[in-house]
All heavy atoms as an XYZ file, in Angstrom:
734
protein
N     111.549     19.223     16.861
C     110.765     20.187     16.257
C     110.599     19.714     14.796
O     111.383     19.259     14.079
C     111.456     21.529     16.155
C     110.731     22.705     15.445
S     111.682     24.165     15.318
C     111.715     24.543     17.096
N     109.304     20.018     14.205
C     108.966     19.595     12.865
C     109.461     20.721     12.009
O     109.498     21.918     12.426
C     107.524     19.519     12.758
C     106.977     18.316     13.547
C     105.532     18.259     13.343
C     104.888     17.093     13.913
N     103.490     16.906     13.773
N     109.926     20.297     10.789
C     110.254     21.336      9.844
C     109.160     21.466      8.897
O     108.403     20.656      8.698
C     111.555     20.862      8.965
C     112.778     20.926      9.891
C     113.163     19.573     10.441
C     113.455     21.907     10.073
C     114.391     19.607     11.282
C     114.544     21.975     10.732
C     114.983     20.830     11.396
N     108.952     22.727      8.439
C     107.790     22.784      7.416
C     108.464     23.395      6.184
O     109.355     23.898      6.040
C     106.876     23.966      7.976
O     107.653     25.277      8.033
N     107.682     22.932      5.222
C     108.068     23.320      3.783
C     107.216     24.519      3.259
O     105.990     24.517      3.452
C     107.847     22.120      2.821
C     108.716     21.003      3.357
C     108.070     22.435      1.379
C     108.621     19.607      2.519
N     107.992     25.502      2.915
C     107.213     26.798      2.383
C     107.480     26.901      0.915
O     108.503     26.442      0.297
C     107.655     27.886      3.194
C     107.396     27.994      4.489
C     107.802     29.201      5.316
C     107.315     29.076      6.696
N     107.429     30.468      7.434
N     106.549     27.387      0.281
C     106.614     27.663     -1.103
C     106.845     29.245     -1.371
O     106.170     29.984     -0.695
C     105.479     27.165     -1.937
C     105.255     25.698     -1.927
C     104.246     25.181     -2.693
C     104.152     23.774     -2.824
N     103.060     23.256     -3.689
N     107.707     29.634     -2.215
C     107.777     31.043     -2.532
C     107.643     31.111     -3.995
O     108.396     30.546     -4.649
C     109.162     31.544     -1.994
C     109.349     32.917     -2.057
C     110.483     33.321     -1.279
C     110.373     34.980     -1.337
N     111.308     35.500     -0.287
N     106.884     31.988     -4.428
C     106.775     32.189     -5.846
C     107.514     33.417     -6.329
O     107.545     34.459     -5.680
C     105.161     32.445     -6.283
O     104.510     31.307     -5.942
N     108.212     33.142     -7.400
C     108.890     34.317     -8.122
C     108.492     34.200     -9.491
O     107.991     33.271     -9.939
C     110.488     34.215     -7.894
C     110.870     32.856     -8.426
C     110.900     34.417     -6.508
C     112.388     32.646     -8.380
N     108.598     35.369    -10.301
C     107.930     35.295    -11.628
C     108.391     34.173    -12.518
O     107.482     33.696    -13.174
C     108.506     36.622    -12.056
C     108.775     37.503    -10.989
C     109.136     36.630     -9.925
N     109.484     33.664    -12.314
C     109.866     32.574    -13.332
C     109.642     31.242    -12.893
O     109.464     30.325    -13.585
C     111.341     32.752    -13.738
N     109.574     30.924    -11.463
C     109.289     29.635    -10.865
C     108.874     29.624     -9.506
O     108.951     30.805     -8.854
C     110.712     29.006    -11.024
N     108.340     28.464     -9.075
C     108.128     28.306     -7.801
C     109.149     27.529     -6.992
O     109.601     26.546     -7.488
C     106.647     27.498     -7.529
O     105.728     28.328     -8.211
C     106.368     27.416     -6.142
N     109.712     28.010     -5.899
C     110.850     27.422     -5.366
C     110.297     26.879     -3.841
O     109.606     27.559     -3.157
C     111.893     28.477     -5.090
C     113.022     27.751     -4.239
C     112.364     28.912     -6.364
N     110.710     25.653     -3.574
C     110.262     25.079     -2.301
C     111.544     25.195     -1.459
O     112.736     24.682     -1.873
C     109.808     23.601     -2.375
C     108.395     23.632     -3.002
C     107.835     22.195     -3.031
O     108.598     21.276     -2.531
O     106.757     22.055     -3.544
N     111.455     25.454     -0.161
C     112.694     25.339      0.688
C     112.205     25.059      2.096
O     110.956     25.140      2.460
C     113.393     26.815      0.671
C     112.470     27.946      1.281
C     112.681     28.290      2.624
C     111.636     28.574      0.509
C     111.954     29.344      3.129
C     110.952     29.629      0.979
C     110.978     30.067      2.341
O     110.264     31.066      2.806
N     113.207     24.376      2.888
C     112.890     23.917      4.144
C     113.373     24.902      5.120
O     114.529     25.517      5.041
C     113.585     22.638      4.423
C     113.401     22.199      5.841
C     113.163     21.551      3.446
N     112.444     25.252      6.175
C     112.876     26.229      7.274
C     112.795     25.524      8.479
O     111.913     24.568      8.663
C     111.905     27.477      7.104
O     112.223     28.298      8.216
C     110.388     27.138      7.272
N     113.482     26.045      9.403
C     113.467     25.346     10.934
C     112.481     26.275     11.732
O     112.406     26.150     12.938
C     114.789     25.371     11.463
C     115.486     26.650     11.589
O     115.047     27.599     10.962
O     116.591     26.605     12.318
N     111.829     27.432     11.153
C     110.982     28.293     11.833
C     109.705     27.468     12.170
O     109.201     26.912     11.282
C     110.792     29.611     11.222
C     111.922     30.346     11.071
C     111.649     31.747     10.242
O     110.363     31.966      9.990
O     112.434     32.250      9.586
N     109.105     27.495     13.368
C     107.868     26.835     13.598
C     106.722     27.449     12.924
O     106.698     28.731     12.745
C     107.649     26.949     15.101
C     108.547     28.073     15.489
C     109.634     28.137     14.539
N     105.779     26.725     12.511
C     104.614     27.198     11.904
C     103.678     27.977     12.974
O     103.918     27.790     14.218
C     103.719     26.165     11.180
O     103.217     25.292     12.143
C     104.548     25.478     10.121
N     102.760     28.690     12.543
C     101.894     29.352     13.448
C     101.133     28.350     14.301
O     101.033     28.432     15.625
C     100.797     30.260     12.733
C      99.821     30.926     13.494
C     100.339     31.850     14.531
C      98.710     31.650     12.636
N     100.774     27.130     13.693
C      99.984     26.234     14.420
C     100.939     25.548     15.476
O     100.497     25.369     16.661
C      99.555     25.065     13.486
C      98.405     25.479     12.626
C      98.916     26.086     11.337
O     100.187     26.135     11.041
O      98.063     26.774     10.634
N     102.148     25.505     15.074
C     103.215     24.897     16.058
C     103.405     25.869     17.243
O     103.506     25.495     18.414
C     104.527     24.548     15.361
C     104.445     23.412     14.465
C     105.723     23.255     13.666
O     106.323     24.177     13.340
N     106.030     22.028     13.255
N     103.432     27.156     16.973
C     103.680     28.081     18.031
C     102.502     28.252     18.958
O     102.557     28.369     20.217
C     103.976     29.513     17.382
C     105.162     29.545     16.715
C     105.735     31.023     16.417
N     104.828     31.616     15.556
C     105.070     31.930     14.333
N     106.176     31.845     13.798
N     104.136     32.627     13.509
N     101.276     28.190     18.311
C     100.033     28.215     19.162
C      99.941     26.951     19.935
O      99.640     26.948     21.185
C      98.842     28.250     18.281
C      97.517     27.955     19.057
C      98.689     29.663     17.564
N     100.351     25.763     19.548
C     100.268     24.494     20.203
C     101.272     24.596     21.373
O     101.006     24.247     22.611
C     100.604     23.315     19.293
O     100.715     22.128     20.013
N     102.439     25.066     21.101
C     103.461     25.321     22.127
C     103.073     26.228     23.233
O     103.269     25.996     24.432
C     104.881     25.656     21.600
N     102.388     27.340     22.935
C     101.906     28.288     23.826
C     100.718     27.727     24.678
O     100.546     27.924     25.858
C     101.361     29.591     23.135
N      99.856     26.828     24.025
C      98.798     26.209     24.851
C      99.444     25.145     25.854
O      98.931     25.050     26.959
C      97.825     25.417     23.936
C      96.915     26.423     23.192
O      96.684     27.461     23.607
N      96.443     25.934     22.005
N     100.414     24.329     25.399
C     101.065     23.396     26.382
C     101.721     24.300     27.479
O     101.584     23.755     28.612
C     102.096     22.676     25.545
C     101.401     21.657     24.636
C     102.986     21.926     26.559
C     102.341     21.047     23.501
N     102.400     25.266     27.143
C     102.930     26.054     28.196
C     102.052     26.592     29.146
O     102.195     26.578     30.426
C     103.783     27.240     27.571
O     104.388     28.048     28.559
N     100.793     27.145     28.661
C      99.795     27.708     29.397
C      99.134     26.602     30.325
O      98.801     26.807     31.429
C      98.696     28.443     28.504
N      98.967     25.349     29.832
C      98.448     24.276     30.620
C      99.421     23.907     31.749
O      99.026     23.591     32.813
C      98.158     23.058     29.736
C      97.007     23.338     28.693
O      96.300     24.079     28.934
O      96.981     22.469     27.757
N     100.686     23.905     31.451
C     101.629     23.584     32.485
C     101.531     24.682     33.730
O     101.615     24.366     34.837
C     103.041     23.559     31.877
N     101.466     26.051     33.214
C     101.335     27.006     34.165
C      99.995     26.851     35.056
O      99.968     26.952     36.318
C     101.346     28.391     33.729
C     102.709     28.796     33.409
C     103.205     29.098     32.131
C     103.680     29.156     34.474
C     104.623     29.434     31.881
C     104.883     29.524     34.229
C     105.348     29.688     33.036
O     106.725     30.240     32.714
N      98.915     26.516     34.450
C      97.708     26.226     34.993
C      97.793     25.164     36.067
O      97.368     25.261     37.247
C      96.460     26.001     33.936
C      95.273     25.571     34.839
C      96.196     27.254     33.288
N      98.442     24.116     35.587
C      98.688     22.855     36.466
C      99.469     23.292     37.727
O      99.227     22.855     38.868
N     100.481     24.055     37.398
C     101.383     24.362     38.526
C     100.684     25.263     39.540
O     100.725     25.082     40.745
C     102.547     25.315     38.012
C     103.706     25.727     39.016
S     105.090     26.591     38.188
C     104.225     27.995     37.707
N      99.845     26.248     39.109
C      99.096     27.052     39.968
C      98.008     26.306     40.849
O      97.822     26.548     41.861
C      98.418     28.322     39.242
C      99.497     29.341     38.849
C      99.582     29.751     37.580
C     100.205     29.951     39.792
C     100.523     30.677     37.168
C     101.203     30.808     39.421
C     101.261     31.292     38.143
N      97.275     25.337     40.089
C      96.338     24.517     40.658
C      96.945     23.731     41.857
O      96.450     23.513     42.905
C      95.624     23.602     39.724
C      94.630     24.324     38.810
C      94.056     23.445     37.682
O      94.536     22.332     37.511
O      93.075     23.833     37.095
N      98.190     23.228     41.526
C      98.928     22.437     42.505
C      99.254     23.413     43.734
O      99.077     23.016     44.940
C     100.207     21.937     42.002
O     100.880     21.159     42.974
N      99.692     24.590     43.463
C     100.056     25.533     44.497
C      98.719     25.901     45.530
O      98.781     25.946     46.594
C     100.655     26.835     44.016
N      97.603     26.175     44.653
C      96.363     26.487     45.332
C      96.035     25.284     46.197
O      95.517     25.513     47.365
C      95.263     26.794     44.381
C      95.648     28.105     43.699
C      94.036     26.684     44.911
C      94.803     28.348     42.479
N      96.144     24.091     45.733
C      95.709     22.847     46.570
C      96.615     22.761     47.874
O      96.160     22.381     48.939
C      95.861     21.650     45.700
O      95.578     20.438     46.494
N      97.893     23.011     47.678
C      98.850     23.152     48.902
C      98.433     24.129     49.794
O      98.397     23.926     50.959
N      98.096     25.240     49.314
C      97.735     26.392     50.217
C      96.381     26.071     50.965
O      96.246     26.354     52.240
C      97.482     27.710     49.459
C      98.830     28.314     49.006
C      98.520     29.510     48.099
C      99.547     28.759     50.169
N      95.422     25.340     50.341
C      94.173     25.085     50.935
C      94.392     23.986     51.947
O      93.811     24.030     53.102
C      93.264     24.521     49.872
C      92.649     25.623     48.911
C      91.830     25.175     47.876
O      91.863     24.003     47.409
O      91.112     25.931     47.263
N      95.271     22.999     51.704
C      95.660     22.004     52.722
C      96.239     22.627     53.885
O      95.939     22.219     55.068
N      97.174     23.520     53.692
C      97.807     24.215     54.789
C      96.796     25.009     55.685
O      96.840     25.027     56.876
C      98.924     25.107     54.215
O      99.549     25.860     55.250
N      95.946     25.759     54.882
C      94.862     26.450     55.698
C      94.043     25.604     56.482
O      93.639     25.971     57.711
C      94.099     27.267     54.619
N      93.598     24.394     55.940
C      92.793     23.446     56.725
C      93.557     22.955     57.991
O      93.083     22.910     59.060
C      92.367     22.322     55.886
C      91.178     22.593     55.056
C      90.681     21.281     54.374
N      91.546     20.704     53.359
C      91.628     21.333     52.119
N      90.923     22.196     51.693
N      92.600     20.596     51.261
N      94.841     22.728     57.824
C      95.677     22.325     58.943
C      95.703     23.419     60.109
O      95.702     23.139     61.260
C      97.219     21.898     58.500
O      97.060     20.956     57.688
N      95.909     24.683     59.589
C      95.830     25.746     60.530
C      94.625     25.991     61.263
O      94.566     26.319     62.404
C      96.372     27.156     59.744
C      97.840     27.233     59.338
C      97.953     28.291     58.438
C      98.721     27.210     60.527
N      93.480     25.916     60.432
C      92.217     25.869     61.149
C      92.072     24.886     62.228
O      91.561     25.122     63.287
C      90.986     25.694     60.077
C      90.707     26.973     59.271
C      89.698     26.749     58.299
O      89.492     25.630     57.933
N      88.963     27.783     57.970
N      92.519     23.614     61.928
C      92.383     22.462     63.013
C      93.249     22.945     64.084
O      92.759     22.722     65.220
C      92.798     21.167     62.189
C      92.706     19.994     63.121
N      91.497     19.435     63.470
C      93.632     19.289     63.804
C      91.779     18.447     64.298
N      93.155     18.268     64.441
N      94.384     23.339     63.843
C      95.385     23.648     65.072
C      94.662     24.783     65.860
O      94.754     24.778     67.059
C      96.782     24.098     64.536
N      94.046     25.779     65.267
C      93.410     26.789     65.873
C      92.313     26.459     66.807
O      92.223     26.850     67.814
C      93.013     27.829     64.918
O      92.157     28.960     65.540
N      91.529     25.527     66.297
C      90.467     25.018     66.959
C      90.839     24.069     68.161
O      90.352     24.271     69.290
C      89.615     24.056     66.078
C      88.735     24.859     65.087
C      88.095     23.918     64.025
O      88.337     22.669     63.969
N      87.247     24.557     63.298
N      91.956     23.310     68.028
C      92.527     22.684     69.118
C      93.118     23.681     70.106
O      92.983     23.350     71.438
C      93.815     21.817     68.666
C      93.216     20.494     67.974
C      94.348     19.574     67.519
O      95.380     19.974     67.764
O      93.987     18.578     67.083
N      93.666     24.679     69.744
C      94.349     25.666     70.629
C      93.169     26.219     71.436
O      93.326     26.584     72.715
C      95.136     26.674     69.908
N      92.002     26.681     70.756
C      91.019     27.442     71.347
C      90.387     26.332     72.485
O      89.984     26.835     73.606
C      90.004     27.859     70.338
C      90.374     28.949     69.627
C      89.196     29.422     68.708
N      89.640     30.320     67.666
C      89.985     31.469     67.806
N      89.663     32.152     68.931
N      90.406     32.251     66.813
N      90.292     25.210     72.080
C      89.750     24.145     73.044
C      90.588     23.982     74.241
O      90.164     23.978     75.496
C      89.525     22.831     72.243
O      89.185     21.806     73.225
N      91.896     23.833     74.075
C      92.860     23.793     75.142
C      92.803     25.044     75.979
O      92.937     24.888     77.294
C      94.298     23.536     74.567
C      95.383     23.269     75.608
C      95.181     22.001     76.393
O      94.605     21.027     75.742
O      95.684     21.885     77.470
N      92.644     26.177     75.340
C      92.732     27.490     75.982
C      91.427     27.573     77.018
O      91.559     27.897     78.211
C      92.664     28.638     75.160
N      90.301     27.053     76.355
C      89.034     27.026     77.170
C      89.182     26.023     78.504
O      88.858     26.393     79.499
C      87.908     26.667     76.385
N      89.981     24.974     78.152
C      90.088     24.017     79.267
C      90.990     24.589     80.361
O      90.953     24.543     81.545
C      90.754     22.658     78.751
O      89.940     22.021     77.943
N      92.107     25.385     79.832
C      93.035     25.992     80.836
C      92.348     26.989     81.529
O      92.592     27.241     82.798
C      94.293     26.436     80.082
C      95.249     25.423     79.634
C      96.312     25.989     78.619
C      95.783     24.575     80.692
N      91.502     27.791     80.913
C      90.762     28.883     81.495
C      89.835     28.316     82.713
O      89.816     28.771     83.836
C      89.793     29.745     80.611
O      90.663     30.251     79.695
C      89.099     30.729     81.207
N      89.131     27.203     82.368
C      88.365     26.451     83.340
C      89.162     26.008     84.656
O      88.717     26.170     85.736
C      87.582     25.243     82.792
C      86.583     25.800     81.848
O      86.102     26.843     81.824
O      86.060     24.780     81.042
N      90.309     25.490     84.221
C      91.274     25.091     85.330
C      91.835     26.179     86.229
O      91.802     26.007     87.296
C      92.478     24.234     84.526
C      93.447     23.598     85.581
C      92.720     22.535     86.345
C      94.515     23.069     84.783
N      92.148     27.292     85.516
C      92.540     28.414     86.258
C      91.458     29.019     87.205
O      91.634     29.402     88.318
C      93.018     29.564     85.255
N      90.291     28.978     86.638
C      89.039     29.344     87.470
C      88.897     28.542     88.621
O      88.690     29.111     89.806
C      87.741     29.436     86.669
C      87.705     30.583     85.520
O      88.572     31.507     85.680
O      86.869     30.407     84.675
N      89.023     27.243     88.429
C      88.768     26.374     89.580
C      90.028     26.501     90.590
O      89.750     26.371     91.805
C      88.873     24.765     89.075
C      87.625     24.477     88.224
O      86.588     25.250     88.267
O      87.717     23.414     87.537
N      91.214     26.723     90.090
C      92.290     27.017     90.976
C      92.158     28.177     91.782
O      92.422     28.344     92.907
C      93.704     27.066     90.367
N      91.547     29.265     91.161
C      91.289     30.649     91.885
C      90.264     30.338     92.989
O      90.409     30.857     94.083
C      90.942     31.599     90.901
C      90.804     32.989     91.478
C      90.515     34.034     90.452
O      90.826     33.830     89.174
O      90.046     35.088     90.890
N      89.140     29.545     92.715
C      88.187     29.360     93.703
C      88.734     28.541     94.765
O      88.531     28.820     96.106
C      87.074     28.598     92.987
C      86.320     29.441     92.033
C      86.007     27.988     94.003
C      85.315     28.830     91.094
N      89.541     27.501     94.485
C      90.193     26.678     95.655
C      91.112     27.561     96.508
O      91.177     27.390     97.667
C      90.991     25.617     95.010
N      91.944     28.453     95.830
C      92.811     29.487     96.601
C      91.895     30.256     97.476
O      92.185     30.509     98.626
C      93.576     30.322     95.599
N      90.991     30.763     97.050
C      90.045     31.709     97.791
C      89.377     30.927     99.024
O      89.456     31.431    100.199
C      88.890     32.167     97.068
C      89.300     33.406     95.961
O      90.409     33.849     96.063
O      88.436     33.598     94.995
N      89.049     29.733     98.731
C      88.650     28.901     99.965
C      89.595     28.641    100.907
O      89.338     28.682    102.133
C      87.961     27.508     99.351
C      86.555     27.647     98.500
C      86.380     26.210     97.862
C      85.550     28.121     99.412
N      90.827     28.325    100.405
C      91.960     27.987    101.487
C      92.252     29.249    102.130
O      92.542     29.184    103.365
C      93.088     27.520    100.758
C      92.809     26.104    100.325
C      94.210     25.229     99.801
N      93.787     23.928     99.510
C      93.226     23.458     98.536
N      92.888     24.200     97.556
N      93.055     22.133     98.373
N      92.285     30.466    101.583
C      92.479     31.760    102.344
C      91.319     31.958    103.308
O      91.607     32.384    104.457
C      92.508     32.980    101.357
C      93.836     33.159    100.672
C      93.882     33.298     99.254
C      95.030     33.319    101.443
C      95.092     33.440     98.605
C      96.218     33.378    100.698
C      96.200     33.542     99.326
N      90.152     31.685    102.883
C      89.062     31.758    103.903
C      89.178     30.871    105.028
O      88.964     31.227    106.141
C      87.705     31.522    103.286
C      86.416     31.836    103.965
C      85.250     31.560    103.138
O      85.172     31.903    102.027
O      84.270     30.956    103.871
N      89.610     29.577    104.785
C      89.878     28.594    105.872
C      90.971     28.980    106.819
O      90.864     28.862    108.046
C      90.188     27.279    105.202
C      89.048     26.548    104.544
C      89.498     25.152    103.886
O      90.698     25.117    103.533
N      88.540     24.422    103.517
N      92.058     29.528    106.061
C      93.170     30.081    106.953
C      92.730     31.198    107.855
O      93.035     31.113    108.982
C      94.282     30.431    106.067
N      92.028     32.103    107.297
C      91.447     33.148    108.103
C      90.427     32.608    109.220
O      90.630     33.218    110.336
C      90.684     34.146    107.226
N      89.663     31.632    109.007
C      88.809     31.084    109.976
C      89.591     30.440    111.076
O      89.308     30.619    112.248
C      87.751     30.203    109.397
C      86.751     30.735    108.585
O      86.473     31.964    108.689
N      86.140     30.136    107.710
N      90.562     29.653    110.752
C      91.581     29.034    111.746
C      92.219     30.030    112.505
O      92.347     29.897    113.806
C      92.447     28.052    111.038
C      91.696     26.910    110.416
C      93.584     27.553    112.003
C      92.413     25.985    109.589
N      92.796     31.121    111.825
C      93.541     32.215    112.694
C      92.564     32.870    113.541
O      93.022     33.207    114.739
C      93.992     33.205    111.570
C      95.012     34.172    112.247
C      95.603     34.967    111.115
N      96.296     34.151    110.016
C      97.602     34.129    109.829
N      98.321     34.683    110.678
N      98.061     33.194    108.946
N      91.267     33.098    113.195
C      90.299     33.670    114.020
C      89.965     32.810    115.251
O      89.845     33.282    116.320
C      89.097     33.964    113.316
N      89.903     31.529    114.981
C      89.568     30.538    116.125
C      90.739     30.530    117.101
O      90.589     30.596    118.303
C      89.446     29.140    115.618
C      88.114     28.801    114.818
C      88.139     27.530    114.422
C      86.895     29.011    115.879
N      92.075     30.555    116.574
C      93.179     30.683    117.474
C      93.308     31.850    118.221
O      93.590     31.865    119.439
C      94.505     30.452    116.616
C      94.588     29.178    116.014
C      95.810     30.776    117.459
C      95.713     28.818    115.063
N      92.833     32.931    117.564
C      92.863     34.257    118.346
C      91.884     34.329    119.387
O      91.954     34.926    120.477
N      90.644     33.593    119.146
C      89.595     33.719    120.046
C      89.944     32.786    121.280
O      89.417     32.968    122.363
C      88.153     33.168    119.443
N      90.769     31.703    120.974
C      91.011     30.881    122.215
C      92.260     31.389    123.101
O      92.476     30.822    124.116
C      91.316     29.473    121.573
O      92.511     29.557    120.841
N      92.767     32.518    122.743
C      93.786     32.969    123.528
C      93.385     33.965    124.631
O      92.494     34.546    124.802
C      94.943     33.750    122.706
C      95.648     32.824    121.859
C      96.777     33.750    121.119
C      97.723     32.978    120.318
N      98.653     33.707    119.703
């Protein structure tokens, strides 16, 4: 910390003394540095949140694509099951007719 020299006038003389109190300029400078540090910290946090959000969007898109594929697969399996039930019924009908 810098020390500042202040002058104090009294009726008989001017006295100079050293104080360890920061000057107004030093306090303002320290406040600006502190504010800049907080801004940098928040910008970093925002950047991290945005990166996380992009990752979640990507994962969501992949999950939707996978879900669509699984839905198509389930539809195909249901159609195949219906066809097999129909084939089984036809074979059962043929067996019944041949008795």
